[in-house]
SEZA-65248 format. One record per residue (C-alpha): residue in one letter; x, y, z. Coordinates in steps of 0.02 Angstrom, whole numbers, plus 32768, in hexadecimal, padded with zeros to 4 digits. Last residue first. Layout:
BEGIN
+------+------+------+------+
| resn |    u |    v |    w |
+------+------+------+------+
|    a |    X |    Y |    Z |
...
+------+------+------+------+
end
This chain:
BEGIN
+------+------+------+------+
| resn |    u |    v |    w |
+------+------+------+------+
|    i | 0D77 | 81B3 | 0CC4 |
|    g | 0D5C | 8128 | 0C45 |
|    d | 0DF2 | 80BC | 0C6E |
|    d | 0E6E | 8106 | 0BF5 |
|    q | 0F06 | 8102 | 0C64 |
|    d | 0F7E | 8197 | 0C66 |
|    m | 0F0D | 81FB | 0CDA |
|    r | 0F0D | 8172 | 0D5F |
|    f | 0FC8 | 8156 | 0D4C |
|    y | 0FE7 | 8211 | 0D62 |
|    g | 0F85 | 8211 | 0E05 |
|    a | 0FE3 | 8177 | 0E42 |
|    q | 108A | 81C7 | 0E17 |
|    l | 1055 | 8266 | 0E72 |
|    r | 102C | 81FA | 0F0A |
|    n | 10D9 | 81AD | 0F01 |
|    f | 111D | 825F | 0F04 |
|    d | 10B9 | 8279 | 0FA4 |
|    v | 1103 | 81DC | 0FF4 |
|    l | 11B0 | 8218 | 0FC0 |
|    k | 1198 | 82BC | 101E |
|    l | 11A3 | 8348 | 0F9F |
|    g | 1248 | 83A8 | 0F90 |
|    e | 1272 | 835A | 0EE8 |
|    l | 11CB | 839E | 0EAB |
|    d | 1202 | 844E | 0EDD |
|    a | 12AA | 8438 | 0E86 |
|    i | 1251 | 8402 | 0DE6 |
|    p | 11F9 | 84AC | 0DE1 |
|    a | 113B | 84A8 | 0DE2 |
|    g | 10B3 | 84BA | 0D5E |
|    a | 106C | 8413 | 0D9A |
|    l | 106C | 83C2 | 0CED |
|    s | 1117 | 8409 | 0CC0 |
|    a | 1163 | 83D7 | 0D67 |
|    f | 1114 | 832A | 0D54 |
|    l | 1165 | 8313 | 0CA9 |
|    v | 1211 | 8350 | 0CDF |
|    l | 120C | 82E5 | 0D7D |
|    e | 11D5 | 824B | 0D1C |
|    r | 125D | 8264 | 0C9A |
|    q | 12DE | 827D | 0D23 |
|    e | 12B0 | 81D5 | 0D6F |
|    a | 12B8 | 8180 | 0CC5 |
|    d | 1363 | 81C9 | 0C97 |
|    g | 1371 | 81B2 | 0BD9 |
|    a | 139C | 8266 | 0BAC |
|    a | 1319 | 82B0 | 0C24 |
|    d | 12F2 | 8348 | 0BB7 |
|    r | 12C2 | 82E2 | 0B1D |
|    n | 1252 | 8269 | 0B7A |
|    a | 1201 | 82FA | 0BD9 |
|    a | 11E1 | 8357 | 0B36 |
|    r | 1195 | 82BA | 0AE7 |
|    v | 1122 | 82A0 | 0B7D |
|    d | 10E6 | 8353 | 0B7F |
|    g | 10CC | 8352 | 0AC2 |
|    v | 105F | 82B6 | 0ACD |
|    t | 0FF4 | 8316 | 0B48 |
|    p | 0FE9 | 82FE | 0C03 |
|    s | 0F4D | 8320 | 0C6D |
|    r | 0F6D | 83AC | 0CE7 |
|    l | 0FBC | 837D | 0D8D |
|    p | 0F72 | 83D3 | 0E26 |
|    l | 0FCD | 83DE | 0ECD |
|    k | 0F71 | 83EE | 0F71 |
|    d | 0FB5 | 8421 | 101D |
|    v | 1010 | 84BB | 0FDD |
|    s | 1092 | 852F | 1028 |
|    v | 10BD | 85B3 | 0FA5 |
|    g | 1169 | 85DC | 0F5C |
|    n | 1144 | 8584 | 0EB7 |
|    i | 111A | 84E4 | 0F16 |
|    e | 1143 | 84D7 | 0FCF |
|    s | 10FC | 843D | 1023 |
|    p | 106C | 8421 | 109B |
|    c | 1060 | 8373 | 10E7 |
|    t | 1016 | 82CF | 10A9 |
|    l | 0FF0 | 8322 | 1002 |
|    t | 0F43 | 8325 | 0FB3 |
|    v | 0F57 | 82FA | 0EFA |
|    v | 0EEB | 834A | 0E74 |
|    a | 0EEC | 82EF | 0DCE |
|    q | 0EBF | 8352 | 0D32 |
|    d | 0E5D | 8365 | 0C90 |
|    t | 0DFE | 82C0 | 0C7F |
|    t | 0DD7 | 82C8 | 0D38 |
|    v | 0E34 | 8280 | 0DCD |
|    s | 0E29 | 82A6 | 0E87 |
|    l | 0EA7 | 8252 | 0EFA |
|    w | 0EB9 | 8259 | 0FB8 |
|    s | 0E24 | 81E3 | 0FD6 |
|    p | 0E76 | 8158 | 0F71 |
|    m | 0E1C | 811A | 0ED5 |
|    v | 0E17 | 805B | 0EDF |
|    d | 0E4E | 7FE4 | 0E56 |
|    t | 0EFD | 8018 | 0E1F |
|    y | 0F2D | 8074 | 0EBD |
|    d | 0FB9 | 8002 | 0EF5 |
|    t | 1034 | 8055 | 0F69 |
|    e | 10CE | 8020 | 0FC8 |
|    p | 10DB | 8080 | 106A |
|    v | 115D | 810A | 107C |
|    l | 1164 | 8139 | 1135 |
|    h | 112A | 808B | 116B |
|    s | 11AB | 8039 | 10F9 |
|    y | 1230 | 80AA | 1145 |
|    a | 1200 | 8072 | 11F5 |
|    a | 120D | 7FBC | 11BD |
|    q | 12BD | 7FD9 | 117C |
|    v | 12EE | 802E | 121F |
|    r | 12A4 | 7F9B | 1281 |
|    r | 1308 | 7F23 | 1215 |
|    y | 13A2 | 7F87 | 1245 |
|    d | 1373 | 7F6C | 12FB |
|    t | 1367 | 7EB0 | 12E6 |
|    l | 140E | 7EB1 | 128A |
|    k | 1463 | 7F03 | 1321 |
|    l | 149E | 7FAC | 12E6 |
|    s | 1557 | 7FC1 | 12BC |
|    e | 1533 | 7FD6 | 1201 |
|    l | 14BA | 8062 | 122B |
|    d | 153F | 80C3 | 128A |
|    k | 15BB | 809F | 11FD |
|    v | 1542 | 80F2 | 1182 |
|    g | 154C | 818D | 11EF |
|    v | 14B6 | 81DA | 1244 |
|    e | 1437 | 825E | 120F |
|    a | 13A8 | 81DF | 1215 |
|    l | 136D | 820B | 1165 |
|    g | 141F | 8218 | 1125 |
|    a | 1453 | 8174 | 1173 |
|    f | 13B5 | 8120 | 112F |
|    l | 13DB | 815A | 107E |
|    m | 1492 | 8129 | 1086 |
|    l | 146B | 807E | 10CF |
|    e | 13E2 | 805E | 104E |
|    r | 1451 | 8090 | 0FBC |
|    q | 14E1 | 8028 | 1000 |
|    e | 1471 | 7F8E | 1008 |
|    e | 142E | 7FB0 | 0F59 |
|    d | 14DA | 7FC6 | 0F07 |
|    g | 14AE | 8019 | 0E60 |
|    n | 1532 | 80A1 | 0E6A |
|    s | 1505 | 80CE | 0F1F |
|    a | 151B | 818A | 0F09 |
|    k | 1499 | 8198 | 0E7E |
|    d | 140D | 813A | 0ED6 |
|    a | 1434 | 8190 | 0F7C |
|    a | 1424 | 823A | 0F27 |
|    r | 137F | 8206 | 0ED5 |
|    v | 1337 | 81D1 | 0F7C |
|    e | 136D | 8273 | 0FCF |
|    r | 1324 | 82E0 | 0F43 |
|    v | 127D | 8285 | 0F4A |
|    v | 1263 | 82B0 | 1001 |
|    p | 1275 | 8230 | 108B |
|    a | 120B | 8230 | 1129 |
|    r | 1287 | 8255 | 11B4 |
|    l | 12CA | 81BC | 1210 |
|    t | 12DF | 81CA | 12CD |
|    l | 134E | 814D | 1327 |
|    t | 132D | 811B | 13DC |
|    e | 1390 | 80DB | 1472 |
|    v | 142A | 8143 | 144E |
|    l | 14E0 | 8136 | 1482 |
|    v | 153D | 81CD | 143E |
|    g | 15D0 | 81D5 | 13C4 |
|    n | 1566 | 8203 | 132E |
|    a | 14F1 | 8172 | 1350 |
|    n | 152D | 80E3 | 13BF |
|    s | 14AB | 8063 | 13F3 |
|    p | 143C | 8048 | 148A |
|    r | 13E0 | 7FA0 | 1489 |
|    t | 1341 | 7F61 | 1437 |
|    l | 1333 | 8008 | 13DC |
|    t | 129A | 8077 | 13E4 |
|    v | 1279 | 80B9 | 1334 |
|    v | 122F | 8167 | 131D |
|    a | 11DF | 8184 | 1272 |
|    a | 11D3 | 822F | 1223 |
|    l | 1170 | 82B4 | 11C5 |
|    t | 10C5 | 8264 | 11AD |
|    s | 10CF | 8225 | 1260 |
|    l | 1101 | 817B | 12A4 |
|    s | 113E | 812F | 1348 |
|    l | 118A | 8081 | 133D |
|    w | 11BB | 8008 | 13C9 |
|    a | 1104 | 7FDA | 13EB |
|    p | 10EB | 7F9B | 1339 |
|    v | 1080 | 7FFB | 12BD |
|    q | 1006 | 7F8A | 1263 |
|    k | 101D | 7F9C | 11A9 |
|    t | 0FA0 | 7FF5 | 113B |
|    n | 0FED | 7FD3 | 1092 |
|    a | 0FB6 | 8061 | 1023 |
|    q | 0F14 | 8033 | 0FCB |
|    n | 0EE1 | 7F9C | 0F68 |
|    m | 0F00 | 7F13 | 0FE7 |
+------+------+------+------+
end
């Protein structure tokens, strides 16, 4: 499929653009209380980057730390979940942040010209002190890319943030506050502008 994975939502999962509520197969302990559901907030870029850094390359630990933060529970609470319920949490996350492939079909939330890409966000976000539901990226120059490479000092994620901040005319901190799914949309918009496909 060429657009975001449109997965069927199971009966035990309730979704919105801001959160996913997972109904557990049995009550489990969360912050000292027995709960029947866990709610995961949609992640923002800053949270994902923090989990990346804190886990020191351990993918399992990264995922546990990220999910614990999004559910506002302890890592030990997640480790004590029945494996079936942890799989439900993983599935909920994949619904909140679907994998994307926009290489062949232009998504309805993206408008691209030779000068800019305009991304419609899944929910309003604060950019430069103003709540916006669309974020334009101007077309990059060689100088933009070189400056981002220089400023990022070899950190690929930081390079992308620096570059996108420059192209959007926004502070890096504002982009780190975007929902991850919206940052993925910015990446898709940038990819479209970066390719010479006769736009």
